[in-house]
N, C-alpha and C positions, 0 to 999 in steps of 0.2 A: 703379610705375605710370608709363606713358609715353603720349605723344601724338605721332603722326606728322603733320607739317605739310608740305604740298606747295605749293611756290611755282611756280605755273603761268605765270610771266612769263619772257620771254627775258632780262630785266635782273636780274642777281643781287642788286643793292642798290637796286632801284627802289621805286616806290610800294607794290606788292604785298608786297614784302619788309618794308617799313616797317610795314604793317598786321599782317602775320604775326608780326613781331618783338614787337609790343605784346602780342599774344595769348600768345606763348611766354614772355615775361617774367612775365606775370601767372600763367600756369600754374605756372611754376617757383616763384613766391611761395607757391603752394598746395601745394607739395611734389610736383608732377607733372613728370617729366622730359620733355624735348622733343627731337625730331630733325627737322631741316628738309632736305628734298630740293628741288632747283631744276631746272627743266626744261632750262635752257640754250638755246643757239641752234641746235643740230643738229635736222634734221627728225625729227618723231615719226611713225613708221609708224602708219597707221590699222589698225583691226581688220579682218581679211578673213574673219571667221566660219569659219575652217577647223575649229574644234572640237577641235584637238589639245590645248588646255589642259584639256579635260575629263578627260583621262587623266593628264597630267603635273602639273597645278596651276600651270603657268607658261606664259607666252607663247612661241611659237616664235621670235619676233623678240627678239634679246638684245643689241642694240647701243644701248640706252638704259637708263633707270632703272626701267622698268616691273616687271621681275622682282624687283629689289631692293625696290621699294615694296610689292609683294605680300607678300614675306617680312616686311618691317618692320611692315606693318599687321596681319598675323596675330599678331605678337608684342605689338603695342601694345594699349592699352585705349581709345584714341580717335583721331580723324582730323579734320584741318582742311585744306580745300583753298582756296587763294587764287588768284585770277585777275584780270588786268586786263580791262577791258571793251573789246571790239572790236566796233563796229557793233551795239551793244545785245546782245552775247552774250559768252560767255567766249572766251578765246584758243583758236583751233582746235586748237593743240597739246595743251592740257590736256584737251580733250574726247577727242581720239584716245588720249591717255594713259589716261584713266579708262575709256574703252570697253574697252581691252585689259586693264586692271587688274580690271574688274568682270565682264566677260563669262564666264559659266560658273564663276566663282570667288567670287561674292559671299556664298555660304553661310558662308565662313570669317570674314566680317566682321559677321555678324548680331549685333545687340544691343551693338555697340560705338558709343558716342556719336560723332556726326559733325556737322560744321558747314562752311558755305561762307563765304568772305570775298571781297568783290569791291572793286576799286579803279577809280574812274573820274574823268575830268576834270570831267564835268558831269552826263551822263544815261546811261541804259541799265543802271544798277546793278540795279534790281529784276528785269529780265528775265534778266540774267546769274545773279543769285542764285537765281532760280527754276529755271533750267536745271541748275545744279550740284546743287541739293538733290534732284533726281530720282534721281541715282545712289544716294543714301542710302535714300530711301523704298522703292525697289524691292529693296533689300538688307536690309530689316528693321533698319536702323540708326536708333536714336533721334536725331532731329534736335534739336540744342541751339540754343535761342533766346538772344537778348540782350534789350536794352531797346528795340531798333529793328532794322530790317534791317541785316545785317552788311556795311556798306559804308563806305569812306572816300572823300573827295574831294580832288583835287589833281592837278596836272600834273607835280609833282616831289616827291621825298621831303620836301623842306623845306616844301612847301605842305601835304602830308599831315600833317606835324607841327603845323600850325596848325589842323587840323580837330579841335578839342577834343572835340566831341561824337562824332565818328567814333572817336577813340582811346578814349574812354570806353566806346563800344559794344564795342570789341575787348576791353577789360579785363573788362567785364561778361560777355561771352561766355566768356572764360577762367574766370572765377569759377564760372559756371553749369556749364561742362563739368567742371571739377574736382569740383564738388559731386556731379554725376550719376555720374561715374566712381566716386567714393567710396561713394555710395549703392548702386550695383550691386555693388561689392565687399563691402559690409556685408550686402547681401541674400544673396549667395552664401555668406558665412560663417555666416549664420543658417539656411541650408538652403532658401532661396527659389530654385527652379530657373527657368531661362529657359523661355518657352513652347516646347512641342514643335510644330514645323511640321506641318501636314497634308501628305500627299502631293500633289505638284503636279498639277493638272488642266488642262493646256494646252488652250485652246479657240480655234481659228482662226475668223476672221470670214469664213465662206464661205456660198454660197447654193446 
C-alpha cells in the first residue's frame, strides 16, 4: 500500500515540505509506503483543454512531473496534495499541475482516499484548503479528514515545527488515511465492490 504526496511549493525543503513530511512519517508508522514529488521552480504549463489525454491517458506536455504523477497515482492507494498559501489560494503552479493531472483522467483515481494540506504564515488557509479539495470531490475520491482543517502555520520550517497543533493535525490525518486505505482493502478482500458509476449526463446551463 502506498500514498503519493505532491509538494506544491517551489521550495523543496520549506514549510509545505515540513508539513507533508509529518504526514509521510506517520503513514509509514502505519505500514503505508510514501512517495513525494516536488513541483520545483520551472514554469508549469496550464491545461489548454485540447482533449488529447482522453485517448492517451497522459498530458501532451511532457516537460514536468504531471505524467509521472498520473502513473504514480494510478498505482497508489492514496493521495495528499500540499501547497503554500498565496493570496488566500493555493500556489498557481499546483493548480495548473492538478488541472492537467485530473482533466479527463480522474476516473482512474476514483475511490482512492485523498487529502489536502496547506501552509500559511497567518491567513488564507481555509480558502486554499477548500480549493484543493474540489479536485477530489469531482473525482469521487473519499476526502480524508483530521481533527481540524489540514493546515500548519509559520513563515519558516522552524516556525512550522513550533506549531504543535498543526503537526498533530498532520499526524491525525495520516492515521485516518492509513485506516481508511486498510478498510477499503479489507472490503475488497471481503467482496465489497466499489459503486458502479451511472453514465454521465452532461447538462449545460443554456437558455
